[in-house]
VEXTI-910618 format. One record per residue (C-alpha): residue in one letter; x, y, z; residue number from 1. Coordinates in steps of 0.001 Angstrom, whole numbers. Last residue first. Example, Ala and Ser with C-alpha at 12.3 -4.5 7.8 and 13.67 -1.06 7.14 Angstrom:
! VEXTI-910618
+------+---------+---------+---------+-----+
: rest :      px :      py :      pz :  nr :
+------+---------+---------+---------+-----+
:    S :   13670 :   -1060 :    7140 :   2 :
:    A :   12300 :   -4500 :    7800 :   1 :
+------+---------+---------+---------+-----+
END
This chain:
! VEXTI-910618
+------+---------+---------+---------+-----+
: rest :      px :      py :      pz :  nr :
+------+---------+---------+---------+-----+
:    T :  -36535 :   -7339 :   36836 : 261 :
:    K :  -39911 :   -5529 :   36658 : 260 :
:    E :  -38674 :   -2079 :   37577 : 259 :
:    K :  -35722 :   -2500 :   35190 : 258 :
:    D :  -37934 :   -2813 :   32136 : 257 :
:    I :  -35441 :   -4133 :   29550 : 256 :
:    S :  -34932 :   -1965 :   26579 : 255 :
:    Q :  -31697 :    -358 :   27575 : 254 :
:    R :  -30091 :   -3702 :   28477 : 253 :
:    M :  -31262 :   -5141 :   25140 : 252 :
:    Q :  -29896 :   -2405 :   23101 : 251 :
:    A :  -26551 :   -2556 :   24973 : 250 :
:    L :  -26367 :   -6295 :   24292 : 249 :
:    L :  -26992 :   -5806 :   20539 : 248 :
:    S :  -24446 :   -3085 :   20293 : 247 :
:    D :  -21764 :   -4985 :   22103 : 246 :
:    T :  -22560 :   -8044 :   19832 : 245 :
:    A :  -22348 :   -5974 :   16690 : 244 :
:    K :  -19186 :   -4179 :   17644 : 243 :
:    A :  -17316 :   -7367 :   18586 : 242 :
:    L :  -18540 :   -9241 :   15479 : 241 :
:    L :  -17719 :   -6278 :   13209 : 240 :
:    G :  -14221 :   -6024 :   14646 : 239 :
:    V :  -13444 :   -9721 :   14463 : 238 :
:    D :  -14672 :   -9890 :   10852 : 237 :
:    T :  -12529 :   -6959 :    9850 : 236 :
:    G :  -13510 :   -3685 :    8068 : 235 :
:    C :  -13133 :   -1329 :    5044 : 234 :
:    A :  -10328 :   -2804 :    3057 : 233 :
:    V :   -8982 :    -496 :     400 : 232 :
:    F :   -7688 :   -1194 :   -3049 : 231 :
:    S :   -6770 :    1280 :   -5697 : 230 :
:    F :   -6307 :    4491 :   -3750 : 229 :
:    G :   -6801 :    7622 :   -5940 : 228 :
:    D :   -8916 :    9992 :   -3893 : 227 :
:    N :  -12220 :    8156 :   -4503 : 226 :
:    L :  -10861 :    5004 :   -3003 : 225 :
:    L :   -9479 :    6961 :     -16 : 224 :
:    D :  -12894 :    8698 :     418 : 223 :
:    A :  -14605 :    5290 :     270 : 222 :
:    A :  -12374 :    4009 :    3063 : 221 :
:    M :  -12954 :    7191 :    5124 : 220 :
:    A :  -16687 :    6757 :    4967 : 219 :
:    P :  -16342 :    3002 :    5832 : 218 :
:    D :  -14277 :    3657 :    8925 : 217 :
:    T :  -12414 :     535 :    9678 : 216 :
:    V :   -9238 :    1453 :    7605 : 215 :
:    L :   -7216 :   -1067 :    5691 : 214 :
:    T :   -4827 :      85 :    3059 : 213 :
:    G :   -4066 :     288 :    -730 : 212 :
:    V :   -1754 :    1550 :   -3396 : 211 :
:    P :   -1454 :     769 :   -7054 : 210 :
:    V :    1788 :    2109 :   -8455 : 209 :
:    G :    1336 :    4329 :  -11464 : 208 :
:    M :    4279 :    6597 :  -10569 : 207 :
:    D :    1867 :    9330 :   -9731 : 206 :
:    M :     -50 :    6953 :   -7496 : 205 :
:    L :    3235 :    6091 :   -5773 : 204 :
:    K :    4189 :    9771 :   -5168 : 203 :
:    R :     639 :   10292 :   -3745 : 202 :
:    A :     949 :    7373 :   -1380 : 201 :
:    A :    4137 :    8814 :      29 : 200 :
:    P :    2586 :   12230 :     595 : 199 :
:    M :    -525 :   10602 :    2004 : 198 :
:    I :    1094 :    8505 :    4755 : 197 :
:    R :    2384 :   11265 :    6990 : 196 :
:    A :    -745 :   13444 :    6891 : 195 :
:    W :   -2472 :   10221 :    7380 : 194 :
:    V :    -879 :    9642 :   10784 : 193 :
:    D :   -1398 :   13264 :   11636 : 192 :
:    P :   -5113 :   13139 :   10885 : 191 :
:    H :   -5573 :   10252 :   13360 : 190 :
:    L :   -7126 :    7110 :   11783 : 189 :
:    P :   -4516 :    4614 :   13030 : 188 :
:    Q :   -4698 :    5936 :   16653 : 187 :
:    G :   -3915 :    2882 :   18803 : 186 :
:    I :    -273 :    3906 :   19155 : 185 :
:    M :     519 :    7512 :   18551 : 184 :
:    G :    4326 :    7473 :   19043 : 183 :
:    M :    4961 :    7752 :   15255 : 182 :
:    D :    5868 :    4135 :   15047 : 181 :
:    A :    2670 :    3269 :   16664 : 180 :
:    S :     726 :    5280 :   14098 : 179 :
:    I :    2671 :    3513 :   11353 : 178 :
:    D :    1852 :     239 :   12813 : 177 :
:    A :   -1808 :     857 :   12738 : 176 :
:    P :   -1819 :    2801 :    9554 : 175 :
:    G :    -451 :    -200 :    7485 : 174 :
:    F :      79 :    1172 :    3890 : 173 :
:    F :    -246 :   -1474 :    1182 : 172 :
:    V :    1868 :   -1237 :   -1926 : 171 :
:    G :     969 :   -2997 :   -5140 : 170 :
:    D :    2035 :   -5400 :   -7863 : 169 :
:    V :    5718 :   -5623 :   -6693 : 168 :
:    G :    7387 :   -7999 :   -9202 : 167 :
:    K :   10281 :   -5701 :  -10055 : 166 :
:    V :   11240 :   -3563 :   -7139 : 165 :
:    G :   10126 :      -6 :   -7794 : 164 :
:    S :    7565 :     -95 :   -4939 : 163 :
:    I :   10428 :    -326 :   -2399 : 162 :
:    E :   12473 :    2469 :   -3944 : 161 :
:    E :    9463 :    4733 :   -4120 : 160 :
:    A :    8325 :    3984 :    -563 : 159 :
:    Q :   11775 :    4527 :    1064 : 158 :
:    D :   10709 :    7286 :    3346 : 157 :
:    L :    7504 :    5469 :    4114 : 156 :
:    A :    9745 :    2509 :    5177 : 155 :
:    S :   11555 :    4627 :    7652 : 154 :
:    S :    8265 :    6081 :    9006 : 153 :
:    T :    6988 :    2463 :    9566 : 152 :
:    E :    4321 :      61 :    8241 : 151 :
:    I :    4840 :    -432 :    4527 : 150 :
:    Q :    3205 :   -3568 :    3286 : 149 :
:    I :    4186 :   -5151 :     -20 : 148 :
:    L :    1575 :   -6905 :   -2231 : 147 :
:    V :    2348 :   -9770 :   -4599 : 146 :
:    C :    -549 :  -10890 :   -6822 : 145 :
:    T :    -225 :  -14348 :   -8323 : 144 :
:    Q :   -1379 :  -14536 :  -11998 : 143 :
:    S :    1778 :  -13369 :  -13771 : 142 :
:    E :    4084 :  -15529 :  -11597 : 141 :
:    V :    1660 :  -18524 :  -11959 : 140 :
:    Q :    1523 :  -18551 :  -15757 : 139 :
:    E :    4492 :  -20633 :  -17108 : 138 :
:    Y :    4690 :  -23035 :  -14101 : 137 :
:    Y :     771 :  -23481 :  -14041 : 136 :
:    D :     349 :  -24037 :  -17722 : 135 :
:    T :   -1100 :  -27624 :  -17535 : 134 :
:    V :   -3173 :  -27041 :  -14444 : 133 :
:    R :   -3895 :  -30638 :  -13531 : 132 :
:    G :    -888 :  -31221 :  -11184 : 131 :
:    F :   -2844 :  -31368 :   -7980 : 130 :
:    R :   -4953 :  -28262 :   -8865 : 129 :
:    N :   -1774 :  -26266 :   -9472 : 128 :
:    G :   -2045 :  -24383 :   -6154 : 127 :
:    R :   -3791 :  -27411 :   -4478 : 126 :
:    A :    -553 :  -29308 :   -4752 : 125 :
:    A :    1090 :  -31776 :   -7083 : 124 :
:    G :    4658 :  -31505 :   -8315 : 123 :
:    A :    5786 :  -29167 :   -5530 : 122 :
:    V :    8699 :  -27016 :   -6714 : 121 :
:    G :   10656 :  -24898 :   -4263 : 120 :
:    R :   10459 :  -21057 :   -4524 : 119 :
:    I :   13899 :  -19461 :   -4829 : 118 :
:    G :   13519 :  -16785 :   -7389 : 117 :
:    H :   13868 :  -15687 :  -10925 : 116 :
:    P :   15835 :  -18805 :  -12149 : 115 :
:    P :   14229 :  -20400 :  -10294 : 114 :
:    Y :   10589 :  -20298 :   -9174 : 113 :
:    R :    9205 :  -17099 :   -7926 : 112 :
:    T :    7205 :  -16219 :   -4801 : 111 :
:    A :   10155 :  -16208 :   -2342 : 110 :
:    E :   12091 :  -14123 :   -4856 : 109 :
:    I :    9508 :  -11400 :   -4610 : 108 :
:    A :    9677 :  -11323 :    -799 : 107 :
:    A :   13485 :  -11171 :    -918 : 106 :
:    R :   13343 :   -8288 :   -3333 : 105 :
:    A :   10955 :   -6386 :   -1018 : 104 :
:    E :   13463 :   -7042 :    1795 : 103 :
:    D :   16175 :   -5463 :    -251 : 102 :
:    A :   14016 :   -2553 :   -1273 : 101 :
:    N :   13472 :   -1524 :    2353 : 100 :
:    Q :   11399 :   -1952 :    5566 :  99 :
:    I :    8750 :   -4500 :    4547 :  98 :
:    M :    6482 :   -4940 :    7673 :  97 :
:    P :    4015 :   -7399 :    6330 :  96 :
:    F :    4042 :   -9366 :    3060 :  95 :
:    L :     529 :   -9778 :    1313 :  94 :
:    I :     393 :  -12886 :    -814 :  93 :
:    G :   -1994 :  -13255 :   -3689 :  92 :
:    E :   -4332 :  -15742 :   -5600 :  91 :
:    P :   -4090 :  -18279 :   -2828 :  90 :
:    G :   -3211 :  -21742 :   -3993 :  89 :
:    L :   -2236 :  -23964 :   -1102 :  88 :
:    D :    1197 :  -24386 :   -2660 :  87 :
:    L :    1617 :  -20711 :   -2294 :  86 :
:    L :    1237 :  -20829 :    1420 :  85 :
:    R :    3871 :  -23589 :    1766 :  84 :
:    K :    6361 :  -21616 :    -324 :  83 :
:    V :    5621 :  -18445 :    1590 :  82 :
:    I :    6300 :  -20227 :    4904 :  81 :
:    V :    9651 :  -21487 :    3628 :  80 :
:    P :   10527 :  -18142 :    2056 :  79 :
:    D :   10067 :  -16150 :    5274 :  78 :
:    N :    8923 :  -12545 :    5026 :  77 :
:    V :    6654 :  -12963 :    8183 :  76 :
:    P :    3236 :  -13798 :    9294 :  75 :
:    T :    2074 :  -14266 :    5671 :  74 :
:    R :    -988 :  -12244 :    4779 :  73 :
:    V :   -3017 :  -14449 :    2448 :  72 :
:    I :   -5028 :  -13041 :    -548 :  71 :
:    A :   -8367 :  -14613 :   -1673 :  70 :
:    T :  -10074 :  -12861 :   -4608 :  69 :
:    S :  -13764 :  -12533 :   -3747 :  68 :
:    H :  -16447 :  -13736 :   -6287 :  67 :
:    Y :  -17489 :  -16904 :   -4468 :  66 :
:    P :  -16805 :  -20606 :   -4847 :  65 :
:    A :  -13181 :  -20379 :   -3619 :  64 :
:    I :  -13860 :  -18600 :    -242 :  63 :
:    A :  -14479 :  -21807 :    1687 :  62 :
:    Q :  -11560 :  -23690 :     127 :  61 :
:    L :   -9367 :  -20776 :     900 :  60 :
:    Q :  -10588 :  -20740 :    4478 :  59 :
:    G :  -10104 :  -24429 :    4935 :  58 :
:    L :   -6481 :  -24227 :    3637 :  57 :
:    V :   -5769 :  -21162 :    5785 :  56 :
:    T :   -6971 :  -23214 :    8898 :  55 :
:    Q :   -4680 :  -25969 :    7992 :  54 :
:    M :   -1690 :  -23772 :    7369 :  53 :
:    D :   -2070 :  -21999 :   10723 :  52 :
:    G :   -4488 :  -19410 :   12173 :  51 :
:    P :   -4351 :  -17984 :   15670 :  50 :
:    T :   -4535 :  -14408 :   14217 :  49 :
:    H :   -2264 :  -11382 :   13861 :  48 :
:    E :     145 :  -12311 :   11092 :  47 :
:    L :   -1829 :  -15200 :    9450 :  46 :
:    D :   -4563 :  -13079 :    8033 :  45 :
:    V :   -6805 :  -14276 :    5187 :  44 :
:    V :   -7185 :  -10937 :    3241 :  43 :
:    L :  -10353 :  -10767 :    1121 :  42 :
:    W :  -10811 :   -9092 :   -2231 :  41 :
:    D :  -13666 :   -7710 :   -4364 :  40 :
:    F :  -16108 :   -8185 :   -1542 :  39 :
:    E :  -18744 :  -10935 :   -2348 :  38 :
:    A :  -21017 :  -10915 :     713 :  37 :
:    A :  -20852 :  -14729 :     405 :  36 :
:    A :  -17144 :  -14541 :    1215 :  35 :
:    V :  -17810 :  -13198 :    4728 :  34 :
:    V :  -20137 :  -16174 :    5658 :  33 :
:    E :  -17628 :  -18439 :    3980 :  32 :
:    A :  -14807 :  -17123 :    6041 :  31 :
:    S :  -16928 :  -17692 :    9108 :  30 :
:    Y :  -17257 :  -21350 :    8346 :  29 :
:    P :  -13670 :  -21749 :    7198 :  28 :
:    S :  -12468 :  -20460 :   10668 :  27 :
:    A :   -9266 :  -18496 :   11422 :  26 :
:    L :  -11300 :  -15543 :   12779 :  25 :
:    S :   -9076 :  -12984 :   10969 :  24 :
:    V :  -10575 :  -12393 :    7571 :  23 :
:    W :  -10162 :   -8668 :    6592 :  22 :
:    F :  -12348 :   -7007 :    3941 :  21 :
:    G :  -11796 :   -5512 :     546 :  20 :
:    V :  -13255 :   -2931 :   -1883 :  19 :
:    Q :  -11588 :   -2530 :   -5280 :  18 :
:    K :  -11514 :     705 :   -7341 :  17 :
:    E :  -10538 :    -278 :  -10862 :  16 :
:    G :   -7385 :    1093 :  -12446 :  15 :
:    A :   -7198 :   -1720 :  -15183 :  14 :
:    K :   -3932 :   -2988 :  -13841 :  13 :
:    L :   -5394 :   -3267 :  -10324 :  12 :
:    G :   -8464 :   -4944 :  -11714 :  11 :
:    A :   -6529 :   -7552 :  -13505 :  10 :
:    L :   -4777 :   -8272 :  -10172 :   9 :
:    F :   -8026 :   -8656 :   -8445 :   8 :
:    R :   -9565 :  -10859 :  -11218 :   7 :
:    N :   -6609 :  -13230 :  -11250 :   6 :
:    T :   -7131 :  -15096 :  -14583 :   5 :
:    K :   -7501 :  -18785 :  -14185 :   4 :
:    M :   -4784 :  -21313 :  -14907 :   3 :
:    K :   -5653 :  -23662 :  -17810 :   2 :
:    M :   -7010 :  -27234 :  -17347 :   1 :
+------+---------+---------+---------+-----+
END
C-alpha cells in the first residue's frame, strides 16, 4: 500500500481556491454529517473544544470516506501532543498562536522524523495504516500539510519571517485573537482588524505563500478567496447549530397564535 496524495496540499500548490469548515462538536456523528457536505477541508479543533485523542480519532474515521481533507488543530505547540496526533493520521496539523520564526521551526520539527525533526517513531499506527503503508516514512513529510496560525499584532509584524521557515505550507490568520490583541475583542470582522491583517496577507501572497483564515460571513469568505486567499473556512458546526436552533424557535414563537395559548 502506498501513501495517498494529500488533495488539500496539492490544491495549495496548484493555486486552487479551497473552501473549509470548522468541526468543534467533538463528535464523530456530527463530524460525518459535516463531512458528507464535502467541503474541501475540515479543521477538527482541539484548541477550543472538549475534544481529546479519542474523539479526534473518531472524527478522523468519520471524515475519511468523504472528499474533505482532515486537518487537526493542536491545542498547543507541543511535540508530544503533535506526535500523538500525527500517529492518528490526519492529513494536516494547524498550529495556533505562533509568535515568531523560532516557534514556527519548533512546530515543523515536531512533525518531522530525525534528522529533520524530533517526531518519535511508532511502528504501527493509524497514520501508516498499522504498518501497511510501505513508503510512509519516505512520503509522510511531503504529504502532511503544516499550517501556522498568526494571531497577534506582533506575529503579524513577523509574518514574512514566520512564513519563510522551511516546511511551512501555509499561514492562517486568526481574526478573533487579532481583534482581541487590538483591543477589539469579539469583533473579528471589523474593518480595522482586516486593515491590519490584509497588508501582511498581501506580502505573503506576493511571496507565493498560501494564506487562509476563518470568517463566519460567507460573503466575506468568498471575497477573500476571490481576492487571493488560498483557503478560507466559512463557518463552524457550533455556530450553525446555535443560529439554526435560535432561528427555528423564533419562527415558531412568531407563528403561534398567542390568543389561543
